[in-house]
C-alpha positions as CSV (number, residue, x, y, z in Angstrom):
1,M,0.0,0.0,0.0
2,N,1.2,3.4,-0.9
3,P,1.6,5.3,2.5
4,S,0.8,8.6,0.8
5,A,-2.6,7.3,-0.3
6,S,-3.8,7.1,3.3
7,T,-2.4,10.5,4.2
8,P,-4.8,13.4,3.6
9,A,-3.3,16.3,1.8
10,P,-4.8,19.7,2.6
11,L,-6.3,21.3,-0.4
12,L,-6.5,24.7,1.1
13,A,-4.2,26.7,3.4
14,P,-4.4,25.0,6.8
15,S,-6.7,26.9,9.0
16,G,-10.1,25.2,8.5
17,Q,-12.1,22.6,10.2
18,V,-12.2,18.9,9.4
19,L,-15.0,16.7,10.7
20,L,-14.3,13.0,10.5
21,V,-17.4,10.7,10.5
22,H,-16.8,6.9,10.8
23,G,-18.7,4.3,8.9
24,M,-21.0,1.6,10.2
25,G,-19.1,-1.0,12.3
26,R,-16.3,1.4,13.1
27,T,-15.7,3.9,15.9
28,P,-14.5,7.5,16.0
29,W,-11.2,6.1,17.1
30,S,-10.7,4.5,13.7
31,W,-9.9,8.0,12.5
32,W,-7.1,8.6,15.0
33,P,-4.2,8.2,12.5
34,A,-5.8,10.5,10.0
35,Q,-6.8,13.0,12.8
36,R,-3.2,13.2,13.8
37,V,-2.0,13.9,10.3
38,W,-4.6,16.6,9.7
39,R,-3.7,18.3,13.0
40,Q,0.0,18.2,12.2
41,A,-0.9,19.9,8.9
42,G,-2.5,22.8,10.9
43,W,-6.2,21.9,10.6
44,Q,-8.7,21.8,13.5
45,V,-10.1,18.3,13.6
46,S,-13.3,16.9,15.2
47,R,-14.7,13.4,15.2
48,H,-18.4,12.6,15.1
49,G,-19.4,9.2,16.5
50,Y,-22.6,7.3,16.5
51,F,-23.7,3.7,17.2
52,A,-25.5,2.4,14.1
53,G,-27.3,-0.3,16.1
54,R,-29.1,2.2,18.3
55,G,-31.6,4.7,17.2
56,R,-32.9,5.4,13.8
57,V,-31.1,6.9,10.8
58,E,-33.1,10.1,11.2
59,G,-31.7,10.5,14.7
60,H,-28.1,10.0,13.5
61,V,-28.7,12.5,10.7
62,A,-30.1,15.0,13.1
63,A,-27.1,14.6,15.5
64,L,-24.7,15.0,12.6
65,Q,-26.6,18.1,11.3
66,A,-26.4,19.6,14.8
67,R,-22.7,19.0,15.0
68,L,-22.1,20.6,11.6
69,T,-24.3,23.6,12.5
70,A,-22.3,24.1,15.7
71,L,-19.0,23.8,13.8
72,L,-20.2,26.2,11.1
73,S,-21.4,28.8,13.6
74,G,-17.9,29.2,14.9
75,L,-16.4,29.9,11.5
76,S,-16.1,33.1,9.6
77,A,-17.6,33.3,6.1
78,D,-14.2,32.9,4.4
79,E,-12.9,30.1,6.5
80,P,-12.9,26.6,4.9
81,L,-14.7,23.6,6.4
C-alpha cells in the first residue's frame, strides 16, 4: 500500500475545520491516525461518532446536522470547512 494514499493532503491553506465521520461497524477512534495527520498539517479536527445499532437513521442524521451547525457557527464566512 502506498503510504501517501492514506495521508490526507490539505487542499487549502491549513486553518479550517475537518469533521471525521466513521462508517458503520467502526468507531470514532478508527480516524485517530488521520486525525493526527490533519492536526499536524494545521487543521482543527473533530470526530463525530454514532452507534448504528441504536436509534434510527433520522436520529443519526439530526445529530450530525447539529454537529455541523455548531462547527459552522464558529467559522467566519471565508474560513474553509
